[in-house]
N, C-alpha and C positions, 0 to 999 in steps of 0.2 A: 410887093404887097404882103400883108400879114396873113398867116394861116387862120382861117375862121373856124377851124375844127373845134377848138375849145369853146368858143361862143355857142356853137350849135349844140355841143354836149351839155353845156349849162342850161340852155333853153329846154332841151329834152328832159333833163333831170328835174327842172322846175315844173314842167308839165306833168311828169309822172308823179311827183310829190303832190300836186294839186289833185290829180285823179285819185290817188291813194287817200287823201283827206276826204274827198267826196264819198268814196266807198265806205270809209269808216263812219262818217256821219250818217249815211243811209242805213248802215247796219245797226247803229244805235237808235235812230229815230223811227225807222220804218218797219222793224221786225217786232213780233210779239214773242219776246223771250219767255214770258210766263208759261206759255204752252209747252215750250221745249223743256223748261225746268220741271214742270209738273209731270211730263212724260218720263223724264229721267228719274224723278223721285219715285214714281210708281214702279219703274223697272227695278230700282234699287231695293224697294220694300218687298217686292215679290220674290226677289232673289234670296231673302233671308230665311 
């Protein structure tokens, strides 16, 4: 019989890539980056 290790590794890699894509999409769509940017802008301005 053939060794199925490579097939399992490919399946695991595909699953990890899918999860990584979902996390990236959630970071882009579900976060309010304007609040973070505003806070950093205020910190920068107050440091001058």
